[in-house]
N, C-alpha and C positions, 0 to 999 in steps of 0.2 A: 326545231323545224324552221326553215327560212320562210319569211313572209313574202309573198309575191308582190310584184309592183302593183298589180290590179287591186290586191287587198289593201295596200297602203293608200292607193288613190280613193278606194271606197270609204276607208276610215276618214280620210281627209274631207271628203265631200259630206259625209254624214256626221260631222263634228257637232258639238253642242250649239254653237252660234247658228249654224244652218238649220238645226232641228228646231231651235227657238223661233227662227224666222218662219219656218213652215207652220209651226203652231200658231204664229201670229196671223198667217194667211187664213187658217181655218177659223180662228176667232173673229177675224174680220167678216167672214161670211155669216157667222152666227149673229154678229151685230146687225148686219144688213137684213137678216131675217126677223130680228126682234123689233126693230124700229117701226116697220109698217104694221106690225101686230099691236103696236102701242104698249109694248112691254118695256117702257123707258128705263125703269130701275134696273132690270136685268141687262138691258143694252148698255147702260152706264157702267155697270160692274164689269161686264165682259170687255168693254172698250178700255177701261182703266187697266185691266190685266194685259190686254193686247198691246197697249201703248207702253206698259212697263217692260214687256219683253224686248222692246226696241233698245232700251237702255242696257238691259242685262246682256243681250247678245253682243252689243258693241263692246261693253266692258270685258266680257269673257274673251272675245276674239283678240283684243289688244293685250289683255293680261296673260293669256296662255299662248300667244303667238299662233292663233288659229284663223288668221285672215286668209281667205281663199278667193280665187277669181269668181267662183260661183257666188260666194257671199257678197262680194262687191257689186254684183248685178242683182241678186235676189233680194237682199236687204232693202235697198232703196225702192225697188219695185213694189215690194209688199207695203212699205211705208206709204207710198203713193196710193195704192189700192185702198188702204185703210182710211186715210185722210180724205181723199177725193170722194170715195164712196159715202162716207159719213156726212160730208158737207152736202152732197147731192140729196141724200135721204132727208137731212134736216131741212133743206130748202123746200122740199115737198111738204113736210110735216108742219113747218112753221109759217106757211103762206098766209095764214089768217091772223098772225101776231103782228105787233107793232114793228114797222120797218127798221127802226133804229135799234131795236133790241131783239133782233132775230137774224138767222142766216137766210139770206134771200137768194133767188135764182142767179142774179148777176155775180154775187159773191162766190157761189159754187163754180161759176164759169171762170172767174179769175183764178181760183185755186187750181182747178183742173188744167187751165191753159198754161199757168206758170209751170206746173209739173211736167207737162208735155214738152214745153220749150226747153227746160233744163235737162230733161232726159235726152232730147235730140242733140243739144249742145255737148253734153257729156259724152255721148256715144261718138260724135264726130271728133271731138278733141282727143279723147283717149285712144281712138283708133289711129290717130296720127302720132301717138307715142308720148303725148304731153299729159301731165297730171291735172285732173279737174275735180279734186276732192271737195267734200262739203265744207262750206265756210260757216263762221260763227253766226252770220245773219240767217243762214238757212236753218241752223239748229234752234235759234231763238224763235224763228217763224214756226217751227214744229211745236215748240212749247206753247206758244200763243194759240195755235190752232187746236191743240189738245184741250187746253183749258176752256176755250170757246165752245168746243164740242161737248165737253162735260157739263158746262153751265147750261147749254141749250137743252140737253136731255133732262136736266133738273127742271128747267122752266116748263118743258112739255109735261112733266109729271104734275106740276102745280096747275097748269092749264086744264088738264084732264080731270083734276080733282075740283075744278071750279074755285080755286083758292087764289087770291091775288098774290103776285110775286112779292116776297119780302124785299125790302130796299137793298139789302146786301147782294141778293141774287140778281136783281135788276141791274145794279151798277156793275157787278162782275160781268154780266152778259154784255152790256153795252161796251164796256172798256175792252174786253178781250176779243169780242167779235170784230171790232174795228181795228184793234191791234193786229189781229190775225190777218185781216185783209191788207192793211198797210204794210206789214212786214212781208207778206207774200209778194206784193208789188215791188217793194224795195229790194228784197233779196233776188228777185227775178232780174231786175235791172242790173244789180251787182254782178250776177252771173254773165249777163250779156257783155258788160264791159270787160270782165275777166276773159271771156272767150275771144273778144275782139283783140285784146292785148296779146294773147297767145298766138292768134292767127297772124298778127302783124309781125311777130318775132320769128 
């Protein structure tokens, strides 16, 4: 029996990478629900699983040639929802912690602003037919942000237990929160220059 064009299109849209991305969106919402409830350990576990699906769906899409137009839009969108949302919630939860060892409001604004800027640039550039794929600086930024978010959730657990932060966690928090912010700014500037170069050409 022949497979219709619609069936093929449906199978292509509902491939494994896109299903993983959809699962990551659901997990993101779960994380956002857990943080205000101060269930930081559960939020950390779900966040790690959600962040892990980002690597898996990207690997699967490349390995089995399942890259789709939907995936190119949906995947970065969900990444931004996860990271921006977590940083906003962390900024609220950590407002009474030391400024140099916590996610603050202005840091969340930087993260959200950078993602909005890159999304706008990517949409404009790719609409004109040019490629505006993710760069290594953007991927490193994502790694730093994930580690910073994980360390922040651990720090909140210690705070609620009224236990001083161990030195290793304090330094991890300080280093990766600031690396996340600096790499966010750096990668954003890199995308601006890349967009300007494409537009000039």
